[in-house]
C-alpha positions as CSV (number, residue, x, y, z in Angstrom):
1,P,138.5,53.2,118.4
2,A,136.0,54.1,115.7
3,P,132.6,52.4,116.0
4,T,131.8,49.6,113.6
5,I,128.4,49.6,111.9
6,E,127.0,46.5,110.2
7,A,125.2,47.2,107.0
8,A,123.6,45.2,104.2
9,T,124.5,47.7,101.5
10,I,127.1,50.4,101.3
11,I,126.8,53.4,98.9
12,V,130.0,55.3,98.1
13,A,129.2,59.0,97.5
14,T,132.5,60.7,97.7
15,G,131.9,63.3,95.1
16,Q,133.1,63.7,91.5
17,R,135.5,65.8,89.5
18,P,136.0,66.2,85.8
19,S,138.4,63.6,84.4
20,E,141.6,64.7,82.7
21,V,140.9,65.6,79.1
22,V,143.3,65.1,76.2
23,F,143.4,68.8,75.3
24,K,145.6,70.3,77.9
25,E,145.2,73.8,76.5
26,I,141.4,73.7,76.9
27,E,140.1,76.6,79.1
28,K,138.6,75.6,82.4
29,G,136.7,77.3,85.2
30,P,137.4,77.7,88.9
31,I,136.1,74.2,89.7
32,Q,137.9,72.7,86.7
33,T,134.8,72.4,84.5
34,I,135.3,73.2,80.8
35,K,134.4,76.8,79.7
36,V,132.1,76.9,76.7
37,D,129.9,79.4,74.8
38,P,126.5,78.9,76.6
39,T,124.6,78.9,73.3
40,T,126.9,76.9,71.0
41,L,128.9,74.9,73.6
42,H,132.0,75.7,71.6
43,T,135.2,75.7,73.6
44,N,138.2,78.0,73.2
45,I,139.7,75.5,70.8
46,E,138.5,75.7,67.2
47,G,136.2,72.8,66.3
48,V,136.0,71.4,69.8
49,F,132.6,71.3,71.6
50,A,131.7,70.1,75.1
51,G,128.6,69.5,77.2
52,G,127.1,67.7,80.1
53,D,128.6,67.3,83.6
54,V,132.1,68.2,82.4
55,V,130.7,71.7,81.6
56,S,127.9,72.3,84.2
57,G,129.1,70.1,87.0
58,P,126.7,67.5,88.4
59,A,123.3,67.9,86.7
60,D,120.2,65.8,85.9
61,V,119.9,63.5,82.9
62,I,117.5,65.8,81.1
63,A,120.0,68.7,81.2
64,V,122.8,66.4,79.9
65,I,120.6,65.1,77.0
66,T,119.7,68.8,76.2
67,A,123.4,69.7,76.1
68,G,124.1,66.7,73.8
69,K,121.4,67.9,71.4
70,Q,122.6,71.5,71.4
71,A,126.2,70.3,70.8
72,A,125.0,68.1,67.9
73,I,123.3,71.1,66.3
74,S,126.4,73.2,66.7
75,I,128.7,70.5,65.2
76,D,126.3,70.0,62.2
77,R,126.4,73.8,61.6
78,Y,130.2,73.9,62.0
79,L,130.7,71.2,59.4
80,R,128.4,72.9,57.0
81,G,130.0,76.3,57.5
82,V,126.8,77.9,58.9
83,D,126.7,80.5,61.6
84,L,126.6,78.7,64.9
85,K,124.3,81.2,66.7
86,E,121.9,82.4,64.0
87,G,118.3,81.8,64.9
88,R,119.2,80.1,68.2
89,P,117.9,81.6,71.5
90,E,120.4,83.2,73.7
91,V,121.0,81.6,77.1
92,Q,119.8,83.9,80.0
93,E,122.8,85.0,82.0
94,E,122.7,84.4,85.7
95,V,123.0,87.2,88.2
96,K,126.5,87.0,89.7
97,D,126.4,89.9,92.0
98,V,123.1,91.1,93.6
99,P,123.5,94.6,95.1
100,K,123.0,94.4,98.9
101,E,123.6,98.0,99.8
102,G,121.1,99.1,102.5
103,I,119.6,95.6,102.8
104,V,118.9,94.5,106.4
105,R,119.5,90.8,106.9
106,K,116.3,89.0,108.0
107,E,116.2,85.4,109.1
108,R,114.1,82.9,107.1
109,A,110.7,82.1,108.6
110,V,110.4,78.5,110.0
111,M,108.0,76.3,108.1
112,P,105.3,74.9,110.4
113,T,105.2,71.1,110.3
114,L,102.7,68.4,111.3
115,E,103.3,67.0,114.8
116,L,105.3,63.8,114.9
117,G,102.5,61.8,116.5
118,K,100.1,62.6,113.6
119,R,102.5,61.6,110.8
120,A,102.5,57.8,111.4
121,G,100.2,56.0,109.0
122,S,99.1,59.3,107.5
123,F,99.5,60.8,104.0
124,A,98.9,64.3,105.3
125,E,101.3,67.0,104.3
126,V,104.2,67.3,106.8
127,E,104.9,70.9,105.8
128,Q,101.8,73.0,106.7
129,G,102.6,76.1,104.7
130,F,102.7,79.7,105.9
131,D,99.8,81.8,106.9
132,Q,99.1,85.0,104.9
133,K,101.1,87.3,107.2
134,T,104.2,85.1,107.3
135,A,104.1,84.5,103.6
136,I,104.1,88.3,103.0
137,E,107.0,88.8,105.4
138,E,108.9,86.0,103.8
139,A,108.3,87.4,100.3
140,K,109.8,90.7,101.5
141,R,113.1,89.0,102.0
142,C,113.5,88.7,98.2
143,L,116.4,90.8,97.0
144,N,114.5,91.5,93.8
145,C,117.5,90.9,91.5
146,G,115.2,91.1,88.5
147,V,116.2,87.9,86.7
148,C,113.6,86.7,84.1
149,S,112.5,83.1,84.8
150,E,111.9,82.7,81.0
151,C,108.4,81.3,81.5
152,L,107.5,83.2,78.3
153,E,104.0,84.0,79.5
154,C,104.5,87.6,78.4
155,L,104.9,86.5,74.8
156,K,101.4,84.9,74.9
157,V,99.6,88.0,76.1
158,C,101.5,90.7,74.1
159,E,99.3,91.1,71.0
160,P,101.7,93.4,69.1
161,G,104.5,90.9,69.5
162,A,106.8,93.5,70.9
163,I,108.8,91.3,73.2
164,N,112.1,89.8,72.1
165,H,113.8,87.6,74.7
166,G,116.9,87.4,72.6
167,M,117.5,91.2,72.4
168,K,120.8,92.5,73.7
169,D,121.9,96.0,74.7
170,E,123.2,98.0,71.8
171,F,124.0,101.6,70.8
172,V,122.3,102.9,67.7
173,E,122.6,106.1,65.7
174,V,119.4,107.6,64.3
175,E,119.1,110.7,62.1
176,V,116.1,112.8,63.1
177,G,114.6,116.2,62.2
178,S,114.0,117.2,65.8
179,I,114.5,116.0,69.4
180,I,111.9,116.4,72.2
181,L,113.3,116.2,75.7
182,A,110.7,114.8,78.1
183,T,112.9,113.4,80.8
184,G,110.5,113.9,83.7
185,Y,111.3,114.7,87.3
186,D,112.5,113.3,90.6
187,Q,110.2,113.3,93.6
188,F,111.4,115.3,96.6
189,D,112.3,112.9,99.5
190,P,110.0,113.9,102.4
191,S,112.2,112.0,104.9
192,V,114.5,115.1,105.1
193,I,111.7,116.9,106.8
194,T,112.0,114.7,109.9
195,Q,109.1,116.2,111.7
196,Y,106.7,114.7,109.1
197,G,107.6,111.2,110.1
198,Y,108.0,109.7,106.6
199,K,109.7,106.3,106.9
200,K,109.2,106.5,110.6
201,Y,105.5,105.8,110.8
202,D,104.0,103.0,108.6
203,N,101.0,105.0,107.5
204,V,102.7,108.2,106.4
205,L,102.9,107.9,102.6
206,T,103.9,109.9,99.6
207,G,101.4,110.7,96.9
208,L,103.0,108.2,94.5
209,E,102.8,105.5,97.1
210,F,99.1,106.2,97.7
211,E,98.6,106.2,93.9
212,R,100.1,102.7,93.8
213,I,97.7,101.5,96.5
214,T,94.7,102.8,94.6
215,C,95.8,101.0,91.4
216,A,93.9,97.8,90.7
217,G,97.2,96.1,89.9
218,G,98.8,97.4,93.1
219,P,99.7,95.6,96.4
220,T,96.1,95.8,97.7
221,Q,94.3,95.4,94.4
222,G,93.0,99.0,94.7
223,R,91.7,98.7,98.2
224,I,92.5,101.7,100.4
225,Q,93.9,100.3,103.6
226,L,96.4,100.8,106.4
227,K,99.6,98.8,106.9
228,D,97.7,96.3,109.2
229,G,94.9,95.8,106.6
230,R,92.3,98.0,108.2
231,E,90.3,100.6,106.3
232,P,91.2,104.1,107.5
233,E,88.6,106.0,109.4
234,S,90.4,109.4,108.8
235,V,93.0,110.6,106.3
236,A,95.1,113.8,106.2
237,I,96.5,115.1,102.9
238,V,99.3,117.5,103.3
239,H,100.1,119.9,100.4
240,C,103.4,121.7,99.5
241,V,105.8,119.2,101.1
242,G,109.2,120.5,100.1
243,S,107.7,123.1,97.7
244,R,106.9,126.8,98.4
245,D,109.4,126.4,101.2
246,K,112.6,128.5,101.5
247,N,114.3,125.6,103.2
248,Y,113.9,123.3,100.1
249,H,112.2,124.6,97.0
250,E,110.6,128.0,96.7
251,Y,108.6,127.3,93.6
252,C,105.1,125.7,93.3
253,S,105.1,122.2,91.8
254,R,101.8,123.1,90.1
255,V,100.3,119.5,90.2
256,C,100.0,118.8,94.0
257,C,96.7,120.7,94.6
258,M,94.8,118.8,91.9
259,Y,96.1,115.3,92.7
260,G,95.5,116.0,96.4
261,L,91.9,116.8,95.5
262,K,91.7,113.6,93.4
263,Y,92.9,111.5,96.3
264,A,90.3,113.1,98.5
265,E,87.6,112.2,96.1
266,L,88.9,108.6,95.8
267,I,88.9,108.2,99.6
268,K,85.4,109.6,100.0
269,E,84.1,107.4,97.2
270,F,85.6,104.1,98.3
271,T,85.8,104.4,102.1
272,K,83.8,106.0,104.9
273,A,86.9,107.9,106.1
274,E,86.9,111.6,107.1
275,V,89.4,113.5,104.9
276,Y,91.4,116.6,105.9
277,E,93.3,118.7,103.3
278,F,96.0,120.9,104.8
279,Y,96.9,123.6,102.2
280,I,98.7,127.0,102.0
281,D,96.3,128.1,99.2
282,M,94.5,126.2,96.5
283,R,95.9,126.7,93.0
284,C,93.3,125.2,90.7
285,F,94.1,127.1,87.6
286,G,93.3,124.7,84.7
287,E,90.1,124.2,82.8
288,A,87.3,122.8,85.0
289,F,89.8,122.6,87.9
290,E,87.9,125.1,90.1
291,E,84.7,123.2,89.4
292,F,86.4,119.9,90.6
293,Y,87.6,121.8,93.7
294,Q,83.9,122.8,94.4
295,H,82.8,119.2,93.7
296,V,85.2,117.8,96.3
297,S,84.2,120.4,98.8
298,E,80.6,119.4,98.5
299,M,81.6,115.7,99.2
300,G,82.3,116.8,102.8
301,V,86.1,117.1,102.6
302,N,87.5,119.3,105.4
303,F,89.9,122.0,104.1
304,I,92.3,123.5,106.6
305,R,94.3,126.5,105.5
306,G,97.7,126.4,107.2
307,K,101.1,124.9,107.3
308,V,101.6,121.5,109.0
309,A,104.2,121.8,111.8
310,K,104.7,118.1,112.6
311,I,103.2,114.6,112.5
312,T,103.5,112.5,115.6
313,D,102.2,109.5,117.4
314,Q,102.4,111.1,120.8
315,A,98.8,111.4,122.1
316,I,97.8,114.1,124.5
317,S,94.1,113.2,124.6
318,K,92.0,110.1,124.6
319,E,90.8,110.5,121.0
320,E,94.5,110.8,119.8
321,R,95.5,107.4,121.2
322,G,96.7,104.9,118.5
323,K,96.5,107.6,115.9
324,L,98.8,109.8,113.9
325,V,98.4,113.4,115.1
326,V,98.8,116.2,112.6
327,V,99.8,119.4,114.4
328,A,99.1,122.4,112.2
329,E,98.4,126.1,112.2
330,D,94.9,127.0,111.1
331,T,95.3,130.5,109.7
332,L,91.6,131.1,109.4
333,L,91.0,130.3,113.1
334,G,94.2,131.9,114.1
335,R,95.4,129.1,116.4
336,M,97.2,125.7,116.4
337,I,95.2,122.6,116.0
338,H,95.7,118.8,116.6
339,V,94.0,116.5,114.1
340,P,94.1,112.7,114.9
341,V,94.1,110.5,111.7
342,D,94.9,107.0,110.6
343,M,96.8,107.8,107.4
344,V,98.8,110.8,106.1
345,I,99.5,111.5,102.4
346,L,102.3,113.8,101.7
347,C,102.1,115.8,98.4
348,A,105.8,115.9,97.8
349,A,107.5,118.5,95.5
350,L,108.6,117.8,92.0
351,Q,112.3,118.6,91.5
352,A,114.7,118.5,88.5
353,R,116.2,115.1,87.8
354,S,119.7,114.5,89.2
355,D,121.1,114.2,85.6
356,T,119.5,117.4,84.3
357,A,122.8,119.3,84.1
358,E,124.4,116.5,82.1
359,V,121.5,116.4,79.7
360,A,121.5,120.2,79.3
361,S,125.2,120.2,78.5
362,R,124.8,117.4,75.9
363,F,122.1,119.2,74.0
364,T,123.5,122.7,74.6
365,I,120.4,124.1,76.4
366,G,120.1,126.2,79.6
367,Q,118.7,125.7,83.1
368,R,116.7,127.9,85.3
369,A,117.7,128.8,88.8
370,D,115.5,125.9,90.0
371,S,117.6,123.5,87.7
372,F,114.7,122.7,85.3
373,F,115.4,123.2,81.6
374,L,115.1,126.8,80.3
375,E,112.7,127.6,77.5
376,T,113.3,130.3,74.9
377,H,110.3,132.3,76.2
378,P,107.7,131.3,78.8
379,K,104.8,132.7,76.8
380,L,105.8,133.0,73.1
381,A,108.0,129.9,72.9
382,P,107.4,127.7,75.9
383,V,108.7,124.5,74.3
384,N,111.6,125.9,72.3
385,T,115.2,126.0,73.4
386,P,118.2,128.0,72.1
387,T,119.3,124.9,70.1
388,D,117.4,124.6,66.9
389,G,115.5,121.3,66.6
390,V,115.6,120.6,70.4
391,F,112.3,121.0,72.3
392,I,111.3,120.4,75.9
393,A,108.0,119.1,77.2
394,G,106.4,117.8,80.4
395,C,107.7,118.1,83.9
396,C,111.4,118.7,82.9
397,A,110.5,122.2,81.6
C-alpha cells in the first residue's frame, strides 16, 4: 500500500493549460497557447487581441502586466484607425535552431559549494563560484548563437547614433556612377600542411590569431602569452606558409614579409623572447620597408634563410624538452637545423575568396589563373576592369 504522510498544509501544483476560448477558429501553437503578433498582440482574427499566460504560457506578473499594456495600446490604435506597429520597437526574435555542426559536447562544470557543516547558522554563500581557469573553460561551452540581449549599452556609447535595433533585413536598389569591388581575401588554412602542427599544438598560431592576441581588446588584453598564460621565451615566425609553394599557391602573397617583421618587433618590444624568422627571401619592396627590415635586424632578431620542414614536440635533446621544435634547412649554412621555441606564428598565404567566381560573373569581369580578379593592365590600368564603371581594389585584385 502507498505510504500515508500527515501534513498541516497541502499545495496542489498539477500544472495549467489554457482554458477553452470562445473563438474556436483562433490560431494556437503546439502547446495550445494563442498565436499573436509579438509587437501588437493581434491574433489571426481581425480585431481580437490576446496577452498574458494564454499567449506566453506561465510567466511572472510583470510580464503579464506588460502584455496588458501593449494590448491596450494596440486596441486604442485599432479603434482610431492608426497603424498598429508604427513607432513601436520590434520584439527580438529568439534563436530557434543554433548550428551545432563540428561542436564537441562538453559537460558542465560542477559549481563548488560550502561544506554542509559550515552552513548551519551562517549567512555565507553556499555556491563558492568558479576559479579563473574553470570559468574560462565553462565560457568556452557557449555556442555563441549571437543573440542580442537588448541591454542597449551600445546606443549609449555610439556618438553618431548609427545603431538601430529595429532595423530589418531588406533589399535596396541604388543607382551609382561606379562600383568599386574590394571583397578582400580568404586566409589559407595551414592545417592542410599537417607537418606544421596547426590545430594540433596549442601554441602554433596563424598571423591573424597572433594579431588578435596583440590587440588591446583581444583575449589577453594585448599581452603576448602562451596558452597556459606564460610569457614565451622564444618565438619562431614562419614565412610563405601555403604561398610560393607548387603544392598550394605558387604566387607571393606580398604582405607576409612585412607583417612577419612587425610581429618580430612587437615581440622584442614587449617580451624578452628570442625571435627567429624563417624565410625563403625577404621581399621588402615598399617605401621605407627595407629600412624597417634593417631596424628589426638591429633589434637582435635571428633571420634563418630556408624552408621549414616540420614542427614537432618530439625532443631529441635536453634543451628541446617541453618545447616546439622547428626543423628547417638553413641554406646559408648548408645543413638541417633544429630550433626549440615556445610559440610558432605561421604567415599563411592570402587566397581568392570562395565566392570570387560568382562575383566575377555578376559584374562581367575576368579572373587570373590564381583566381583573383583580373585588371585591364597591371601597370597602365591596375584598378580598371573590362566593364566600364567597375573597378577593383585591395587584396581581391
